[in-house]
C-alpha positions as CSV (number, residue, x, y, z in Angstrom):
1,M,32.7,47.5,31.3
2,N,32.0,50.9,32.7
3,G,34.0,52.8,34.5
4,D,31.5,52.1,37.2
5,G,31.5,48.3,37.2
6,T,28.3,47.6,35.3
7,T,28.1,46.5,31.9
8,T,27.6,48.4,28.4
9,T,24.0,47.1,26.8
10,P,24.0,47.1,23.3
11,A,22.0,49.9,21.6
12,N,20.3,47.9,18.9
13,P,20.4,44.3,20.4
14,R,18.9,41.6,17.6
15,P,15.7,39.9,19.5
16,R,15.8,36.1,20.1
17,T,14.3,34.3,17.6
18,V,12.4,31.1,19.2
19,L,9.9,28.7,17.5
20,Y,7.3,27.6,19.8
21,V,6.0,23.9,18.9
22,A,2.5,22.9,19.8
23,G,0.1,20.3,18.6
24,S,-2.6,22.5,17.7
25,E,-2.7,25.8,15.9
26,T,-4.5,27.3,18.6
27,A,-2.2,26.4,21.4
28,A,1.0,27.1,19.3
29,S,-0.3,30.6,18.4
30,D,-1.9,31.5,22.0
31,G,1.4,30.2,23.7
32,A,3.8,32.1,21.0
33,A,1.9,35.3,21.8
34,E,2.4,35.3,25.3
35,L,5.9,34.4,25.3
36,E,6.5,37.1,23.1
37,D,4.6,39.8,25.2
38,H,6.2,38.8,28.3
39,P,8.3,41.3,29.6
40,S,11.1,39.2,31.5
41,G,14.6,39.1,29.4
42,P,15.1,40.6,26.3
43,K,13.1,41.2,23.1
44,R,11.8,37.8,21.5
45,S,10.5,37.1,18.3
46,V,8.0,34.3,18.9
47,H,6.7,32.1,16.0
48,A,3.9,29.4,16.0
49,V,4.9,26.1,14.6
50,T,2.8,22.8,14.3
51,A,4.2,20.9,11.5
52,V,7.6,18.8,12.0
53,E,8.8,19.8,8.3
54,R,8.2,23.6,9.2
55,V,10.3,23.0,12.5
56,R,13.0,21.3,10.2
57,S,13.3,24.3,8.0
58,W,13.3,26.9,10.3
59,A,15.1,25.7,13.4
60,P,18.4,26.4,11.5
61,E,17.8,30.1,11.7
62,A,16.4,30.2,15.3
63,D,17.9,30.5,18.6
64,C,15.7,28.3,20.1
65,V,12.9,25.9,19.3
66,V,10.2,25.3,22.6
67,F,8.4,22.2,22.4
68,A,5.1,22.9,24.3
69,E,3.4,19.6,24.9
70,T,3.9,16.6,27.3
71,P,5.5,13.6,25.6
72,T,3.4,11.4,27.3
73,T,0.5,12.5,25.7
74,A,-0.6,12.0,21.9
75,A,-0.1,15.7,20.9
76,G,3.7,15.3,22.4
77,S,4.4,11.8,20.4
78,A,6.3,13.9,18.0
79,L,9.1,15.2,20.7
80,L,11.7,12.8,18.9
81,E,11.0,14.2,15.8
82,V,11.0,17.6,16.5
83,V,14.1,17.1,18.4
84,D,15.9,15.3,15.3
85,A,14.5,18.3,12.8
86,C,16.1,20.9,15.4
87,G,19.4,19.5,14.5
88,A,22.1,21.9,16.7
89,T,19.2,24.5,17.6
90,P,18.7,23.8,21.5
91,V,15.6,22.6,22.4
92,I,13.6,23.4,25.6
93,L,10.9,21.2,27.0
94,F,7.7,22.9,28.5
95,T,5.7,20.6,29.9
96,E,3.4,19.3,32.2
97,S,4.8,18.1,35.6
98,S,4.2,14.5,35.0
99,F,6.8,14.3,32.5
100,A,9.9,14.3,35.6
101,P,13.0,16.2,34.7
102,T,14.6,12.7,35.2
103,A,12.5,11.7,32.3
104,A,13.7,14.5,30.2
105,R,17.3,14.5,31.1
106,S,17.2,10.7,29.6
107,T,15.6,12.3,26.4
108,G,18.6,13.1,24.3
109,G,18.9,16.2,22.5
110,I,16.7,18.1,25.3
111,D,18.6,21.1,26.4
112,G,16.4,22.7,29.0
113,Y,13.0,22.0,31.1
114,V,10.1,24.1,32.6
115,R,7.1,22.9,34.1
116,R,4.0,24.3,32.5
117,D,1.8,24.1,35.4
118,T,3.3,26.6,38.0
119,D,2.7,30.0,38.7
120,D,4.9,32.5,36.6
121,A,5.9,29.2,34.1
122,V,6.2,31.6,31.0
123,A,8.7,33.9,33.0
124,Y,10.8,30.7,34.1
125,L,10.4,29.5,30.2
126,A,12.1,33.0,29.4
127,D,14.7,33.0,32.0
128,E,15.5,29.1,30.8
129,I,15.4,30.4,27.0
130,E,18.4,32.8,28.0
131,W,20.3,30.3,30.1
132,V,20.2,27.6,27.3
133,C,21.0,30.8,24.6
134,R,23.6,32.0,26.8
135,G,26.7,31.2,24.8
136,Q,24.9,32.9,21.6
137,N,25.0,36.2,20.1
138,G,21.7,37.9,20.5
139,A,19.9,40.3,22.9
140,T,23.1,39.8,25.2
141,A,25.7,40.5,22.9
142,D,26.6,42.2,19.9
143,A,29.3,41.4,17.5
144,D,30.1,45.2,16.8
145,T,30.3,46.3,20.4
146,E,32.7,45.8,22.7
147,T,31.7,44.9,25.9
148,E,33.4,42.9,29.0
149,P,33.0,39.3,28.2
150,E,30.8,37.3,30.8
151,T,33.1,35.2,33.0
152,D,31.9,31.5,33.7
153,S,31.3,31.8,37.3
154,E,29.8,29.4,40.0
155,D,26.2,29.1,37.6
156,D,27.4,26.4,36.0
157,V,27.8,24.4,39.4
158,I,24.6,25.6,40.4
159,A,22.6,24.5,36.9
160,M,24.4,20.7,37.9
161,G,23.9,20.9,41.4
162,G,21.2,23.3,42.1
163,E,23.0,25.8,44.9
164,R,25.6,28.2,45.0
165,A,28.8,27.4,46.6
166,P,29.9,29.4,49.1
167,S,32.8,32.4,48.8
168,T,35.9,31.0,49.8
169,G,37.4,34.8,50.1
170,D,37.9,37.9,48.1
171,P,35.6,37.8,45.4
172,A,37.9,39.2,43.3
173,D,40.1,36.3,44.1
174,S,40.4,33.9,41.2
175,T,42.8,31.2,42.4
176,G,40.6,29.9,45.5
177,P,39.1,26.4,45.1
178,A,36.2,27.4,44.0
179,A,37.8,29.3,40.8
180,R,39.8,26.2,40.4
181,L,36.9,23.6,40.2
182,L,35.0,26.3,38.0
183,E,38.1,25.8,35.6
184,S,37.1,22.1,35.2
185,V,33.3,22.6,34.7
186,P,33.6,23.0,31.0
187,E,35.8,19.7,30.7
188,L,33.3,18.3,33.3
189,V,29.8,18.9,31.3
190,A,31.6,17.7,28.0
191,C,32.9,14.3,29.4
192,R,30.7,11.7,28.0
193,D,32.8,8.5,29.6
194,R,32.5,7.3,33.1
195,D,35.9,6.3,33.9
196,R,37.3,9.3,32.6
197,L,34.3,11.2,34.7
198,F,36.0,9.6,37.6
199,E,39.2,10.5,36.9
200,L,38.1,14.3,36.6
201,L,36.3,14.3,39.9
202,V,39.3,13.1,41.7
203,E,41.9,15.4,39.7
204,S,39.8,18.4,39.8
205,A,39.0,18.0,44.1
206,A,42.8,17.3,44.9
207,D,44.0,20.5,42.5
208,A,40.9,22.5,44.0
209,L,42.0,21.9,47.9
210,E,45.5,21.3,47.2
211,R,45.7,17.8,48.6
212,E,47.7,14.7,47.0
213,S,45.5,12.0,48.9
214,C,42.1,11.7,46.8
215,W,40.4,8.8,45.5
216,L,37.2,7.6,44.6
217,S,35.4,4.2,45.7
218,T,32.0,3.2,44.5
219,V,29.9,0.5,45.0
220,H,30.9,-2.8,44.0
221,F,29.3,-6.2,45.7
222,G,28.5,-4.5,48.9
223,E,31.8,-2.8,49.4
224,F,33.1,0.4,48.7
225,T,36.1,-0.6,46.1
226,P,38.7,2.3,44.7
227,R,37.8,3.2,41.6
228,A,40.0,6.4,40.8
229,T,43.0,7.9,42.5
230,A,45.3,10.7,42.6
231,P,48.4,10.3,41.4
232,T,50.0,10.1,44.4
233,V,47.7,7.4,45.9
234,S,48.0,3.4,45.0
235,E,44.7,1.4,44.4
236,A,46.9,-1.5,45.9
237,D,47.3,0.6,49.5
238,L,43.6,1.4,50.0
239,E,41.5,-1.3,51.2
240,P,37.9,-2.2,50.6
241,L,35.5,-1.0,53.1
242,S,32.0,-2.1,53.9
243,R,28.8,-0.5,53.1
244,E,27.4,-1.5,56.4
245,G,29.3,1.2,57.9
246,P,29.5,5.3,58.0
247,L,30.3,5.5,54.3
248,G,27.1,3.6,53.4
249,E,25.0,5.8,55.7
250,A,26.5,9.0,54.0
251,L,25.8,7.6,50.6
252,R,22.2,6.6,51.9
253,T,21.3,10.1,53.1
254,G,24.0,12.0,50.5
255,E,25.6,14.2,53.6
256,V,29.0,14.9,53.8
257,L,31.4,12.6,56.2
258,R,34.1,15.0,58.0
259,I,36.4,13.3,60.2
260,D,38.8,15.7,61.9
261,D,41.1,13.2,63.7
262,I,40.9,9.8,62.1
263,T,43.4,8.5,64.8
264,A,40.7,9.5,67.7
265,D,37.5,8.4,65.6
266,D,36.7,4.8,65.5
267,R,34.3,5.2,62.4
268,L,36.4,4.5,60.0
269,P,39.8,2.8,59.6
270,T,42.9,4.8,58.7
271,P,42.8,4.3,54.9
272,L,46.7,5.7,54.2
273,E,49.7,6.0,56.5
274,G,50.3,9.5,57.8
275,I,46.4,10.6,57.5
276,A,45.0,12.8,60.4
277,S,41.4,13.6,58.9
278,L,39.2,12.8,56.1
279,C,36.3,14.5,54.2
280,C,33.7,11.9,52.4
281,V,31.5,13.2,50.4
282,P,28.6,11.1,48.3
283,V,28.4,11.1,44.5
284,G,25.3,10.8,43.7
285,D,24.1,6.9,44.4
286,V,27.5,5.6,42.6
287,G,30.2,5.9,45.4
288,I,32.3,8.3,47.5
289,L,34.8,10.9,47.1
290,Q,37.5,10.9,49.7
291,I,40.0,13.5,50.3
292,A,42.8,13.2,53.1
293,A,45.1,15.5,54.9
294,A,48.1,14.9,57.3
295,E,47.2,17.7,59.5
296,P,44.0,17.2,61.9
297,A,40.8,19.3,61.3
298,A,42.2,20.3,57.3
299,F,38.4,20.4,56.2
300,D,36.0,23.5,57.2
301,E,32.2,23.7,56.4
302,G,33.2,25.7,53.3
303,D,35.4,22.9,51.4
304,C,32.8,20.3,52.4
305,D,29.8,22.6,51.0
306,L,32.0,22.9,48.1
307,L,32.9,19.6,47.5
308,A,29.3,18.4,48.0
309,T,28.2,20.9,44.9
310,W,30.9,19.6,42.9
311,C,30.0,16.2,43.4
312,R,26.5,16.7,42.6
313,G,27.1,18.5,39.4
314,A,29.2,15.2,38.5
315,A,26.2,13.3,39.7
316,A,24.5,15.1,37.2
317,V,26.8,14.4,34.9
318,L,26.8,10.8,35.3
319,E,23.2,10.6,35.5
320,R,23.3,12.1,31.8
321,I,25.7,9.4,30.6
322,D,24.1,6.9,31.8
323,A,20.7,8.0,30.2
324,D,22.6,9.0,27.2
325,A,24.2,5.4,27.1
326,S,20.6,4.0,27.4
327,H,19.0,6.0,24.9
328,D,21.9,4.7,22.4
329,T,21.6,0.9,23.4
330,A,17.7,1.7,22.9
331,R,18.5,3.4,19.4
332,D,20.7,0.8,18.6
333,R,18.0,-1.6,19.5
334,L,15.4,0.4,17.5
335,R,18.1,0.6,14.7
336,T,18.5,-3.1,14.6
337,E,14.8,-3.9,15.1
338,R,14.1,-1.3,12.0
339,D,16.5,-3.0,10.1
340,R,15.2,-6.1,10.7
341,I,11.5,-5.1,10.0
342,A,12.9,-3.4,6.9
343,T,15.0,-6.6,5.8
344,E,11.2,-8.4,6.6
345,R,9.0,-6.1,4.5
346,D,11.9,-6.3,1.5
347,E,11.4,-10.3,1.8
348,I,7.7,-10.0,1.8
349,A,8.0,-7.9,-1.1
350,A,10.1,-10.3,-2.9
351,E,7.7,-13.2,-2.0
352,R,4.9,-10.8,-3.3
353,D,6.4,-9.9,-6.5
354,R,7.2,-13.7,-7.0
355,L,3.7,-14.4,-6.6
356,A,2.9,-11.4,-8.7
357,D,4.8,-13.0,-11.6
358,E,3.5,-16.3,-11.0
359,R,0.2,-15.2,-11.3
360,D,0.9,-13.3,-14.5
361,R,2.6,-16.5,-15.6
362,L,-0.5,-18.3,-15.1
363,R,-2.8,-15.9,-16.5
364,A,-0.8,-15.9,-19.8
365,L,-1.1,-19.7,-19.8
366,F,-4.5,-19.7,-19.1
367,A,-5.4,-17.5,-22.2
368,N,-3.4,-20.0,-24.3
369,V,-4.5,-23.1,-22.7
370,P,-5.9,-25.4,-25.4
371,E,-9.1,-27.2,-22.7
372,P,-11.7,-25.5,-21.2
373,A,-10.7,-23.7,-18.2
374,I,-12.1,-21.2,-15.6
375,R,-10.3,-18.9,-13.8
376,Y,-11.7,-17.9,-10.1
377,E,-11.0,-16.1,-7.2
378,I,-11.6,-16.6,-3.4
379,D,-13.7,-13.5,-2.2
380,D,-15.0,-13.3,1.2
381,G,-14.4,-17.5,1.4
382,R,-16.7,-17.5,-1.7
383,P,-15.3,-18.8,-5.2
384,I,-15.8,-16.2,-8.1
385,V,-15.5,-16.7,-11.6
386,R,-13.4,-13.9,-12.8
387,T,-12.9,-15.0,-16.5
388,V,-13.1,-18.0,-18.6
389,N,-11.0,-18.9,-21.7
390,D,-12.3,-19.1,-25.4
391,T,-12.3,-22.7,-25.6
392,F,-15.0,-22.7,-22.8
393,A,-16.9,-20.4,-24.6
394,D,-16.5,-22.8,-27.6
395,V,-17.1,-26.0,-26.2
396,F,-19.6,-25.0,-23.9
397,G,-21.5,-22.5,-26.2
398,T,-21.7,-20.1,-23.0
399,D,-21.6,-16.2,-23.1
400,P,-18.6,-15.3,-21.0
401,E,-20.2,-12.1,-19.7
402,A,-23.0,-14.4,-18.3
403,I,-21.0,-15.9,-15.8
404,V,-18.0,-13.6,-15.0
405,G,-18.3,-12.2,-11.6
406,A,-20.8,-15.2,-10.6
407,P,-19.7,-17.5,-7.7
408,V,-18.7,-21.1,-8.9
409,D,-22.1,-22.8,-8.4
410,E,-24.8,-24.9,-10.4
411,D,-24.3,-22.6,-13.4
412,T,-20.3,-23.3,-14.0
413,V,-20.1,-26.7,-12.0
414,P,-21.7,-29.5,-14.6
415,P,-24.6,-31.6,-13.5
416,G,-23.6,-34.7,-12.1
417,L,-21.5,-33.2,-9.1
418,E,-24.8,-32.2,-7.2
419,A,-23.9,-34.8,-4.2
420,R,-20.3,-33.6,-3.9
421,R,-20.8,-29.9,-4.5
422,A,-19.9,-29.1,-1.0
423,T,-16.8,-31.1,-1.2
424,L,-15.7,-29.3,-4.6
425,L,-16.5,-25.8,-3.0
426,E,-14.5,-26.4,0.0
427,S,-12.0,-27.7,-1.6
428,L,-11.8,-24.6,-3.9
429,R,-11.4,-22.3,-0.9
430,A,-9.0,-24.6,1.0
431,G,-6.8,-24.2,-2.3
432,E,-6.7,-27.9,-2.7
433,R,-5.4,-29.7,-5.7
434,R,-8.5,-32.3,-6.8
435,Q,-10.0,-34.1,-9.9
436,F,-13.4,-34.7,-10.0
437,V,-15.2,-36.6,-13.0
438,S,-18.2,-35.1,-14.4
439,R,-20.4,-34.9,-17.5
440,R,-21.2,-31.6,-19.1
441,E,-23.9,-31.1,-22.2
442,T,-21.3,-29.1,-25.1
443,D,-22.4,-28.0,-28.6
444,D,-21.2,-31.8,-29.9
445,G,-23.5,-33.5,-27.3
446,V,-23.0,-34.9,-23.7
447,R,-19.6,-35.4,-23.1
448,E,-17.4,-36.6,-19.9
449,F,-14.8,-34.4,-18.6
450,L,-12.2,-35.0,-15.7
451,L,-12.2,-31.4,-13.5
452,T,-8.7,-30.3,-12.4
453,L,-8.5,-27.9,-9.7
454,V,-5.5,-25.9,-10.0
455,P,-4.8,-23.6,-7.2
456,V,-2.1,-20.5,-7.5
457,E,-1.7,-20.5,-3.8
458,A,-3.7,-22.0,-0.7
459,G,-5.8,-20.3,1.9
460,A,-9.1,-18.6,1.8
461,S,-9.5,-14.8,1.3
462,G,-9.1,-12.8,4.6
463,D,-7.5,-15.7,6.5
464,A,-4.3,-14.5,8.3
465,A,-1.0,-15.6,7.3
466,T,1.4,-16.2,10.5
467,D,5.2,-15.5,9.9
468,E,7.9,-17.2,11.7
469,N,7.7,-14.6,14.3
470,G,4.2,-15.6,15.4
471,T,3.0,-12.1,13.8
472,E,-0.4,-12.4,12.1
473,R,-0.6,-10.8,8.6
474,T,-4.0,-10.4,6.5
475,P,-3.4,-11.2,2.8
476,D,-3.4,-8.0,0.7
477,H,-5.3,-10.2,-2.3
478,N,-7.5,-12.9,-2.8
479,P,-5.9,-16.2,-3.9
480,E,-7.3,-17.6,-7.1
481,G,-6.9,-20.7,-9.2
482,L,-8.1,-22.4,-12.1
483,I,-10.7,-25.2,-13.0
484,V,-9.4,-27.2,-16.1
485,Y,-12.0,-28.9,-18.1
486,S,-10.1,-32.2,-19.8
487,D,-12.3,-34.1,-22.2
488,V,-11.8,-38.1,-21.5
489,T,-15.0,-38.9,-23.2
490,E,-13.0,-41.1,-25.9
491,A,-10.3,-42.6,-23.7
492,N,-13.4,-43.5,-21.0
493,R,-15.1,-45.3,-23.9
494,R,-12.0,-47.3,-24.8
495,E,-11.7,-48.0,-21.6
496,R,-15.3,-49.5,-21.3
497,E,-14.7,-51.3,-24.9
498,A,-11.6,-52.9,-23.2
499,A,-13.6,-54.1,-20.1
500,A,-16.4,-55.2,-22.2
501,A,-14.0,-57.0,-24.6
502,E,-12.8,-58.6,-21.4
503,A,-15.7,-59.5,-20.3
504,R,-16.7,-61.7,-23.0
505,L,-13.5,-62.9,-23.4
506,E,-14.1,-64.4,-19.6
507,T,-17.8,-65.4,-20.4
508,I,-15.8,-67.5,-23.7
509,A,-13.5,-68.9,-21.3
510,E,-16.3,-69.9,-18.9
511,L,-18.2,-71.4,-21.6
512,V,-15.3,-73.4,-22.7
513,D,-14.2,-74.6,-19.6
514,D,-17.9,-75.2,-17.9
515,D,-20.1,-76.4,-20.9
516,V,-17.7,-77.3,-24.0
517,R,-15.5,-79.9,-22.1
518,T,-18.6,-81.3,-20.9
519,P,-20.3,-82.7,-24.5
520,L,-16.8,-83.6,-25.4
521,N,-16.0,-85.7,-22.6
522,V,-19.4,-87.3,-23.2
523,A,-18.8,-87.6,-26.8
524,R,-15.3,-89.0,-26.0
525,G,-16.9,-91.6,-23.6
526,Y,-19.8,-92.8,-25.9
527,L,-17.3,-93.8,-28.7
528,E,-15.3,-95.6,-26.3
529,L,-18.1,-97.9,-25.5
530,A,-19.5,-98.1,-29.0
531,A,-16.2,-99.0,-30.4
532,E,-15.8,-101.8,-27.5
533,T,-19.6,-103.2,-27.5
534,G,-20.7,-102.1,-30.9
535,D,-24.0,-100.8,-29.5
536,P,-25.8,-98.1,-31.9
537,E,-27.5,-96.2,-29.3
538,H,-23.9,-95.0,-28.1
539,F,-23.8,-93.5,-31.1
540,A,-26.9,-91.5,-30.7
541,E,-25.5,-90.2,-27.7
542,V,-22.3,-89.1,-29.6
543,D,-24.6,-87.5,-32.1
544,D,-26.3,-85.6,-29.4
545,A,-23.2,-84.3,-27.6
546,Q,-22.0,-83.0,-31.3
547,E,-25.4,-81.1,-31.4
548,R,-24.9,-79.6,-28.1
549,L,-21.0,-78.8,-29.3
550,R,-22.1,-76.9,-32.3
551,E,-24.9,-74.8,-30.5
552,L,-22.2,-73.8,-27.8
553,V,-19.8,-73.3,-30.4
554,D,-22.5,-70.9,-32.5
555,Q,-23.1,-69.2,-29.0
556,L,-19.4,-68.9,-28.4
557,V,-18.9,-67.1,-32.2
558,A,-21.7,-64.7,-31.3
559,I,-20.3,-63.6,-28.2
560,A,-16.8,-63.2,-29.9
561,R,-18.8,-61.2,-32.8
562,R,-20.9,-59.0,-30.7
563,D,-19.5,-55.5,-31.1
564,D,-21.9,-53.7,-28.7
565,V,-19.4,-50.4,-29.0
566,L,-22.2,-47.4,-30.2
567,V,-21.1,-45.0,-32.7
568,E,-24.1,-42.7,-32.7
569,T,-26.6,-41.7,-29.7
570,E,-29.3,-39.5,-29.3
571,P,-31.3,-38.2,-27.0
572,V,-34.1,-40.8,-25.5
573,A,-37.0,-40.6,-23.1
574,V,-36.6,-43.3,-20.8
575,H,-40.4,-43.3,-19.8
576,D,-41.1,-43.7,-23.7
577,V,-38.4,-46.6,-24.1
578,A,-39.7,-48.3,-20.9
579,R,-43.3,-48.4,-22.2
580,R,-42.5,-49.5,-25.7
581,A,-40.6,-52.4,-24.6
582,W,-43.4,-53.2,-21.8
583,V,-46.0,-53.9,-24.7
584,A,-43.4,-55.8,-26.7
585,V,-42.5,-58.3,-23.8
586,D,-45.5,-60.8,-22.2
587,T,-46.1,-59.2,-18.6
588,G,-49.2,-60.8,-17.6
589,D,-51.2,-59.1,-14.7
590,A,-48.2,-57.2,-13.7
591,R,-48.3,-53.0,-13.6
592,L,-46.0,-50.7,-15.1
593,V,-45.5,-47.4,-13.3
594,T,-43.1,-44.6,-14.5
595,R,-42.2,-42.7,-11.8
596,A,-39.7,-39.3,-11.8
597,A,-38.5,-40.6,-15.2
598,N,-41.6,-38.9,-17.6
599,D,-38.8,-36.1,-18.0
600,R,-35.6,-37.9,-17.8
601,V,-33.8,-38.0,-21.4
602,L,-30.6,-40.1,-21.8
603,E,-28.0,-40.2,-24.5
604,A,-28.1,-43.5,-25.7
605,D,-28.8,-45.9,-28.6
606,K,-32.6,-46.2,-28.9
607,A,-32.8,-49.9,-30.4
608,R,-30.3,-51.2,-27.7
609,L,-31.9,-49.4,-25.0
610,R,-35.2,-50.5,-25.8
611,E,-33.6,-54.4,-26.2
612,L,-31.9,-53.4,-22.3
613,F,-35.4,-53.1,-21.2
614,E,-37.4,-55.6,-23.1
615,H,-34.9,-58.4,-21.4
616,L,-35.0,-56.8,-18.1
617,L,-38.9,-56.2,-18.1
618,Q,-39.3,-59.8,-19.0
619,A,-36.8,-61.1,-16.5
620,V,-38.5,-59.0,-13.6
621,V,-41.9,-60.0,-14.8
622,D,-40.8,-63.9,-14.8
623,G,-39.3,-63.3,-11.3
624,A,-42.0,-62.2,-10.1
625,E,-44.7,-65.2,-11.4
626,G,-41.9,-67.5,-10.2
627,G,-41.3,-66.5,-6.8
628,D,-43.1,-67.7,-3.6
629,S,-44.8,-64.8,-2.7
630,D,-46.8,-64.7,-6.0
631,A,-48.0,-68.2,-5.4
632,E,-51.3,-66.8,-3.9
633,I,-52.1,-64.8,-6.8
634,G,-52.9,-67.3,-9.4
635,A,-53.0,-67.1,-13.3
636,G,-55.5,-64.2,-14.4
637,D,-55.3,-62.1,-11.2
638,A,-55.1,-58.5,-12.0
639,G,-56.2,-55.1,-9.7
640,D,-54.5,-54.3,-6.7
641,D,-53.2,-57.9,-6.2
642,A,-50.7,-57.7,-9.3
643,P,-47.2,-57.1,-9.3
644,V,-46.0,-53.5,-10.1
645,V,-42.8,-52.7,-11.9
646,T,-41.8,-49.3,-11.5
647,V,-39.2,-47.4,-13.9
648,G,-37.7,-44.4,-12.5
649,A,-34.7,-41.6,-12.8
650,T,-31.7,-41.3,-10.5
651,E,-29.2,-38.3,-10.3
652,D,-26.9,-40.2,-12.5
653,G,-29.0,-42.6,-14.1
654,F,-32.2,-45.0,-14.0
655,Y,-33.5,-48.1,-12.6
656,V,-36.3,-50.7,-13.0
657,A,-37.8,-52.1,-9.3
658,R,-40.3,-54.6,-8.7
659,R,-42.5,-55.3,-5.7
660,T,-44.4,-58.1,-5.0
661,P,-48.3,-57.2,-4.3
662,D,-48.1,-57.5,-0.6
663,G,-44.6,-55.4,-0.8
664,D,-43.9,-51.8,0.4
665,A,-44.8,-49.6,-2.3
666,A,-42.1,-47.1,-0.7
667,T,-39.4,-48.5,-3.3
668,V,-38.3,-45.0,-4.4
669,D,-38.7,-43.1,-1.2
670,D,-36.6,-45.2,0.9
671,G,-34.1,-45.9,-2.0
672,L,-34.0,-49.3,-2.5
673,E,-32.4,-48.3,-6.1
674,T,-29.4,-46.4,-4.0
675,N,-28.5,-50.0,-2.5
676,A,-27.8,-51.9,-5.9
677,V,-24.5,-53.6,-5.7
678,P,-22.3,-53.5,-9.3
679,G,-21.4,-57.2,-10.3
680,R,-24.0,-58.9,-9.0
681,L,-25.9,-60.0,-12.2
682,A,-24.2,-62.8,-12.4
683,A,-25.8,-64.2,-9.2
684,A,-29.0,-62.9,-10.1
685,D,-28.8,-64.2,-13.8
686,G,-28.0,-67.7,-11.8
687,T,-31.3,-67.8,-9.8
688,G,-33.4,-67.0,-13.1
689,F,-33.0,-63.5,-14.0
690,G,-31.8,-63.7,-18.2
691,L,-29.5,-60.5,-17.6
692,G,-26.5,-61.4,-19.7
693,T,-27.8,-59.4,-22.8
694,V,-28.9,-56.5,-20.1
695,E,-25.1,-56.3,-18.9
696,R,-24.0,-56.2,-22.4
697,I,-25.8,-53.3,-23.6
698,A,-25.2,-51.3,-20.5
699,D,-21.2,-52.1,-20.8
700,A,-21.6,-50.8,-24.5
701,H,-23.0,-47.8,-23.2
702,G,-20.5,-47.5,-20.7
703,W,-23.3,-47.8,-17.6
704,S,-22.5,-49.7,-14.8
705,V,-25.7,-51.8,-13.0
706,G,-26.3,-53.4,-10.1
707,V,-29.0,-55.4,-8.2
708,A,-30.3,-54.8,-4.8
709,E,-32.9,-57.0,-3.1
710,D,-34.9,-57.4,0.0
711,D,-37.5,-59.8,0.9
712,D,-40.4,-58.9,-1.2
713,R,-38.7,-56.3,-3.8
714,V,-35.9,-56.7,-6.4
715,A,-34.4,-53.0,-8.2
716,F,-31.8,-52.7,-10.7
717,A,-29.8,-49.4,-11.0
718,F,-28.1,-48.0,-13.8
719,R,-25.4,-45.5,-12.8
720,G,-23.1,-43.3,-14.9
721,V,-25.7,-42.4,-17.6
722,D,-25.2,-39.7,-20.2
723,G,-27.9,-37.0,-19.5
724,G,-29.1,-35.4,-22.4
725,G,-31.0,-32.9,-20.1
726,D,-34.6,-32.7,-19.4
727,T,-37.7,-32.0,-21.5
728,A,-37.9,-28.6,-20.6
729,A,-33.8,-27.8,-20.6
730,K,-34.4,-29.0,-24.1
731,S,-37.1,-27.0,-25.4
732,D,-35.3,-23.8,-24.2
733,R,-32.4,-24.6,-26.4
């Protein structure tokens, strides 16, 4: 301090180092230049910054950081990151007025606030920088220069309350009420606990005005209830007061209530014995600070204004404490949510790793699986072939490069599944484990396979999965699976052989029960008659019965020894075998039509297939000639009146159909052959069709055969036929 009372200014003050943070390079550069060139305050060195990482690097060396964006905008969304990066360096929010001071105070880490959209905003910013940096060495102090230390003044209270308290006497008096309150400012500002703040508020007011009766009442369930008291005041002596009275009005308006003579004023009851005057000061919207004296008119306007300023400062600190508590609660909640998300993320990562390990394991197994197999992925809802194993290429003679990357369609789904292709593809997309039976041509001929769909995981690509919290997630990979081909040709052949043997045994049992027993009974009866009468004619009947028995025994032996199991098959053209059989049987005037069968090639025993056609065509023609509908034709009739026999191909076999001359020619078109019922041949045989041989040959091939009839037509359909491929396909191999 100089002799004339002025403060010595350092000769070479260090400029303030300020970081000016904005969302764009232009805004940061222009704002920094304007602040650095502004004449208000000491010299400043202002640096334009846009990146949070640069703030983190430079903030420890800076005196202050200015965040020049509005937090509610996209550019200002990085406020909390900047505050975190600044550490102990103070931060001033230079913002639009749309972000109110209360919002700034509720944001932890903000030390100053200046509106950017006012006149002289940069000048106010410069003053605010000096205010928040007032305790630092800089332009206002020099460590090497002796200066008069600045004394904390009522500006601390002004910073909290916004007004300067009136002087209480001589400016040099350091023992007045204002000075005593100012001594409590650091502790008040540093307070972080509500209860301690209330106690400090009462203690400081009582000490400043040198009054023993002082207390703070806060609103609780509509009443002013004592919350903190001076040491000489007992809460038990204070009665709660209704908020509807004058204290509630003072709290609502923020005006000080002063009662000079409480005995003559009926607005409030006397709170304590020996009290004559009372001063009631609102503390924000929380409560009322009351200080009492034994003498009337103990408080003047200066006392009321000083206490009002002090309580406003306390209210500001209380607001900060509440904001910090709210911020801490929100931060704890965010941390809990962050930890939950991190845990969930770890669980998802673990599940993803598990699925990846499972896929790797299955792929390793796939490479070594002994059966033909395809690995597919669901890509945009379509199953795509990703690879085939070596066994697949060897068995089917397929070049893997020709089908890898192609959809799972007719090139990889074997023939015979055309009618169920949609079901198969839907099963692949849905990740269902299913099995299909199909036939496919291999290097060893036509073989029968059991297709097993083995999904690695369910769900089509792009389908959103939902977790336990209802959050949808889109999978970051394509579900995949395997199609495994198990050769069941021999197993099915053995099953068909067993079925054929069982059918023969059933036939033998029926013949023994129905045909053999009757001649035996007849022979026994005639022998008894011959023994009684001695008539030789009875012996002739016995002889006839024995002859019949010999024929039946021969038939049973033939059935028992008939081994129709085919050991070798070859591609056979249906139309060729049918026409050769047609020539070999007596067909009369009937006409043969081969429809959609000219290119149908079967895997069958050629001789037995021809025998099947001979028996079937003969039975069909004989049935047409013996039927009532053919009575008008007459022998020798020909042309359009002749019965028509049609041989045609189906998706998995062939059929033989007959229509009478007046019947509907659209046998194939309306699908009569598709209505053939398996197991009806025995009934048909009983009506005149000699189909026992046909059924045995079909059983030996592993085919199923059924019959369908209506008023003027009959059709015999054979299903489950090994396809040798069409003629055109054969010529390409």
